[in-house]
C-alpha positions as CSV (number, residue, x, y, z in Angstrom):
1,M,-50.0,-37.5,21.4
2,P,-51.7,-35.8,18.5
3,E,-55.3,-36.6,17.9
4,N,-54.7,-37.9,14.3
5,R,-52.6,-40.7,15.7
6,K,-54.7,-43.8,15.4
7,T,-55.0,-46.2,18.3
8,Q,-52.8,-49.2,17.8
9,E,-53.6,-52.7,19.1
10,R,-51.7,-53.8,22.1
11,L,-48.7,-56.0,21.4
12,D,-48.4,-59.6,22.6
13,P,-45.3,-59.8,24.7
14,R,-45.2,-63.6,24.1
15,K,-44.6,-63.1,20.3
16,P,-41.0,-63.8,19.6
17,L,-40.3,-60.5,17.7
18,V,-41.9,-58.4,20.5
19,F,-39.2,-57.0,22.9
20,D,-39.7,-55.4,26.4
21,T,-37.7,-52.2,26.8
22,R,-38.3,-51.7,30.5
23,E,-34.8,-53.0,31.4
24,V,-33.1,-50.4,29.2
25,G,-35.0,-47.5,30.8
26,R,-35.2,-44.0,29.4
27,R,-31.5,-43.0,30.3
28,P,-29.9,-42.1,27.0
29,G,-26.8,-44.4,26.6
30,S,-28.2,-47.3,28.6
31,M,-28.0,-50.7,26.5
32,K,-29.2,-54.3,26.8
33,R,-28.1,-57.1,24.6
34,L,-30.6,-60.0,24.0
35,R,-30.1,-63.3,22.2
36,R,-33.3,-65.0,20.9
37,P,-34.2,-67.7,18.5
38,V,-37.1,-66.4,16.4
39,P,-39.1,-68.3,13.7
40,V,-39.1,-66.5,10.4
41,P,-42.3,-64.7,9.5
42,E,-44.4,-66.2,6.7
43,G,-44.2,-64.7,3.1
44,L,-40.6,-63.5,2.8
45,A,-40.2,-64.2,-0.9
46,L,-39.8,-62.8,-4.4
47,D,-40.6,-64.6,-7.6
48,L,-37.6,-67.0,-7.7
49,V,-36.2,-66.8,-4.2
50,R,-37.6,-67.2,-0.6
51,V,-36.7,-67.7,3.0
52,P,-37.7,-71.3,3.9
53,A,-40.8,-71.6,6.0
54,G,-40.2,-72.9,9.4
55,T,-36.6,-71.7,9.6
56,T,-35.4,-70.3,12.9
57,L,-33.1,-67.3,13.0
58,E,-30.8,-66.6,15.9
59,L,-31.2,-62.8,16.7
60,D,-28.5,-60.9,18.7
61,V,-30.3,-57.8,19.3
62,M,-28.8,-54.6,20.9
63,L,-31.4,-52.2,22.5
64,E,-30.0,-48.8,23.2
65,S,-32.0,-45.9,25.0
66,V,-31.5,-42.6,23.0
67,L,-33.1,-39.2,23.5
68,E,-36.2,-39.9,21.3
69,G,-36.7,-43.7,22.0
70,V,-35.0,-47.0,21.6
71,L,-32.5,-47.7,18.8
72,V,-32.6,-51.4,17.8
73,S,-29.5,-52.8,16.1
74,T,-29.0,-56.4,14.9
75,T,-27.3,-58.4,12.1
76,V,-28.8,-61.8,11.1
77,T,-27.8,-64.4,8.5
78,V,-31.0,-65.6,6.7
79,P,-31.1,-68.8,4.7
80,L,-32.4,-68.7,1.1
81,E,-33.7,-71.2,-1.3
82,G,-35.0,-70.8,-4.7
83,E,-34.5,-71.3,-8.5
84,C,-31.6,-69.9,-10.4
85,G,-32.6,-67.0,-12.7
86,R,-30.4,-68.4,-15.6
87,C,-30.8,-72.2,-15.5
88,L,-33.8,-72.7,-13.2
89,D,-31.9,-75.2,-11.0
90,P,-32.8,-75.1,-7.4
91,F,-30.3,-73.7,-5.1
92,Q,-29.6,-72.8,-1.4
93,D,-27.8,-69.8,-0.1
94,S,-27.8,-67.3,2.7
95,V,-27.8,-63.5,3.0
96,E,-26.7,-61.4,5.9
97,V,-29.0,-58.6,6.8
98,D,-28.5,-55.5,8.9
99,I,-31.4,-54.0,10.8
100,Q,-31.3,-50.6,12.6
101,E,-34.6,-49.0,13.5
102,L,-35.5,-46.4,15.9
103,Y,-38.6,-46.8,18.1
104,A,-39.8,-43.5,19.4
105,Y,-41.4,-42.9,22.7
106,P,-45.0,-42.1,22.6
107,D,-44.4,-38.6,24.1
108,S,-41.3,-37.7,22.2
109,E,-40.8,-34.8,19.9
110,T,-41.1,-37.1,16.9
111,D,-44.8,-36.9,17.2
112,D,-44.7,-33.2,16.0
113,T,-41.7,-33.6,13.7
114,T,-42.5,-36.8,11.6
115,D,-45.5,-38.3,9.9
116,E,-47.2,-41.2,11.5
117,D,-45.7,-43.9,9.3
118,E,-42.2,-42.3,9.2
119,V,-40.9,-43.5,12.5
120,S,-41.8,-46.8,14.3
121,R,-43.3,-46.2,17.8
122,L,-43.0,-48.1,21.1
123,Q,-46.3,-49.3,22.4
124,G,-46.0,-48.7,26.0
125,D,-42.7,-50.5,26.9
126,F,-42.9,-52.9,24.0
127,L,-41.7,-52.8,20.4
128,D,-42.4,-55.1,17.4
129,L,-39.3,-55.9,15.3
130,E,-41.2,-58.0,12.8
131,P,-42.1,-55.1,10.3
132,A,-38.5,-53.9,10.3
133,L,-37.1,-57.5,10.0
134,R,-39.6,-58.3,7.1
135,D,-38.6,-55.0,5.2
136,A,-34.9,-55.5,5.6
137,V,-35.0,-59.2,4.6
138,V,-37.2,-58.7,1.4
139,L,-35.0,-55.8,0.3
140,A,-32.0,-58.0,0.7
141,L,-33.3,-60.9,-1.4
142,P,-31.7,-61.0,-4.8
143,T,-34.0,-60.1,-7.8
144,N,-32.2,-62.4,-10.2
145,P,-30.8,-65.1,-8.0
146,L,-28.0,-67.4,-9.4
147,C,-27.1,-70.9,-8.4
148,R,-23.4,-69.7,-8.8
149,D,-21.8,-66.5,-10.2
150,D,-20.6,-68.1,-13.3
151,C,-23.8,-70.1,-14.2
152,P,-24.0,-70.2,-18.0
153,G,-27.7,-70.7,-18.1
154,L,-29.6,-72.7,-20.9
155,C,-29.1,-73.0,-24.6
156,P,-31.8,-70.7,-26.0
157,D,-32.5,-73.1,-28.9
158,C,-32.7,-76.5,-27.2
159,G,-33.2,-75.5,-23.6
160,V,-30.4,-77.7,-22.3
161,H,-28.1,-76.6,-19.5
162,W,-24.8,-75.2,-21.1
163,D,-22.8,-77.3,-18.6
164,D,-24.3,-80.5,-19.9
165,L,-23.5,-79.7,-23.7
166,P,-20.1,-80.1,-25.5
167,P,-18.0,-77.1,-26.2
168,E,-18.7,-77.2,-29.9
169,H,-22.5,-77.2,-29.4
170,S,-24.3,-74.9,-31.8
171,H,-27.5,-74.7,-33.8
172,D,-27.4,-73.6,-37.5
173,V,-30.3,-71.1,-37.6
174,A,-30.8,-69.3,-40.9
175,D,-31.9,-65.7,-40.8
176,P,-35.5,-65.7,-42.3
177,R,-34.6,-62.7,-44.4
178,W,-32.1,-64.8,-46.4
179,A,-34.3,-67.9,-46.7
180,A,-34.8,-67.3,-50.6
181,L,-31.1,-67.3,-51.1
182,Q,-30.7,-70.5,-49.2
183,N,-32.6,-72.2,-51.9
184,L,-30.0,-71.4,-54.5
185,R,-27.4,-73.3,-52.4
186,E,-29.4,-76.4,-51.9
187,P,-29.5,-79.1,-54.7
188,D,-32.6,-79.6,-56.6
189,V,-34.7,-82.8,-56.4
190,K,-32.6,-84.6,-59.0
191,G,-29.4,-83.9,-56.9
192,T,-27.8,-81.2,-59.3
193,Q,-26.8,-77.8,-58.3
194,P,-28.7,-74.9,-59.9
195,N,-26.6,-72.8,-62.5
C-alpha cells in the first residue's frame, strides 16, 4: 500500500451497514446474496424533503468478487416525507435507489491507478456501505418535491391553495405605471365623471 494512504479506523462488524466479505472469497465470479433490515442513517435530507428518521430499509445486497475487489449491488425503496414545493402541503412518497459500488482490495492495482478517494476500499474483509447509500439516496431526492404532479400551487396574491378557490378567482391588480390614468376613469368625489 502506498505510504500516502492514511490509516483508516477499523470497521465495527456489528454496524448494520458493515458487511463481511470472507464468504465471497477472492475468486472472481463468486457471489453471495444477503438480506438485511437496516436503519436509515441520520441526516438524509434536502430543504423540503427528507427520509424519515427511524425508518428501516430492507436491503437485498449482492456481493460479487471481481478481479480488483468486491462489487456491491442493491436496489432499495426509500420512504420520503416533506413539503410540496408549490403549495407547501405535507406529503409522503418513496423513491427507488440503485447502488453499485466497487470496494477494492487493499493490495489491488487500484492503489497505483486511482486517487485515494476515487474508489472505496475494503478494510480487511469488511466494507462499509453507509457512504455509498448516503450518496445515492441524497442524489435521488427531488430538489423541488411535489405533493402530486398536477399540483397547481398557491394564488400569488392571496396565498390560498388554487384547489380551494373557485375557477373564476382573480385579483384586479393595476399596473403601477398606469395609475395616473386610472384616476381619469374613477368618478370624482361628487359622483360625476371627469370630462
